[in-house]
N, C-alpha and C positions, 0 to 999 in steps of 0.2 A: 197131530200135535207136535211133530218133530221140529217145527219152526217156532215153538213157543219161546225158547231162549235165544238171545243173541249168540253168535258163534263162541265168543269168549265165555259167556255165562254157561253155555252148554258144556264146554270143556271143563269148567269148574264143577258143574253139577255131576259130571262123570269122573271127576278126579283124574282127568287126562292132562297131566302136567306137560307132556311133550307137545300136544296140540296147542295147549295154552301158550307155551313158550314161543311156538311158531307164530301164532296169531299176534302176540305182543311184539315179536321181532319184526313182523310185517306192518306194524303201525297201530294195532288196536290200543285203545286207551286203557292203561292199567287202573284208572279210577272210574271206569264206566259204571253207570248206575242203571239197573234194570230191575223191575218188579220190587222196588223199595230196598234193594241191596246193592252195595258197591261190590265189585268183584272180590275184594278182600273180606268183607263181612260174609259174603256168600261162601267163599272158600272155607273160612273157619267154621261156619255153620255146617257145611257138608262134612268136613272132617270130624267135627264133634258128634254130629248126629249119626254118621256112619259108624263111629266107634261104639256109640250107645246101642245101636241096633244090632251090630254084629258081635259085640263083645271083644272085638279085636283092639289092639293098642291104637291110640291116636296117631294119625299120620300128619305130616306137615308139608308135603311136597308142593301142593298148589299154592299154599300161603308163601312158601319160600320163593317160588317162581315169580309170583306177583311182586313181592318186595324187591327181588333182584331186578325186575323191570321197572321199578320206580313207583309202585303203588304207594299212595300216601298212607302211612301207618296210623295217622290220627284222623283221617277223613270219616266223618259220621255218615251213615246212610240217611235217607230222607226221614226216617222215623227217629233219628237222633242217636242211634246205636253206633258206637265206635267199634273198630276191630278188637280193641282191648276189652270192651264190654262183652263182646261175643266170646272171646277166648276165656274170659273169667267165668262166664255162664256155664261153659262146658268143662271147666277145670283143665283147659288145654294149655298145660305148662310149656310145651314146646313152642306153641304160637305166641304165648306171653313173652317168652325169652327172645324170640325173633323180633317181635314188635318193639320190645324195650331196646334192643340193640339198634334197630333202625331209628327209633325216636331219639335215642341218645346220640347217634351218629349225625342226625340232622341238626340237633341242637349244637353239637360241637362244630359242625360246618358253618353255622350261622354266626359264629363268634368272630 
């Protein structure tokens, strides 16, 4: 079952920000969709779920890497869930702030 995920989604699933950054730098699509999730919705889901299961604070490193490499902060997954929907679902304030910053930056850049 090790080949279930694409390499980028595998890195996200394991919160391996370093491998994810290398894959993106080598040309992986930051907006890749697999198993009904964009990389960004997947990252936020993993960060939120991991925090719920472990009781540890929310992390944001995979979300930040994806946004730094150009992931679309408003791209909905095939089920219609946006990264912001996912972040709000988990009360993931760090991801919400990162997403808002990138959304506002894109809006300012289009003027």
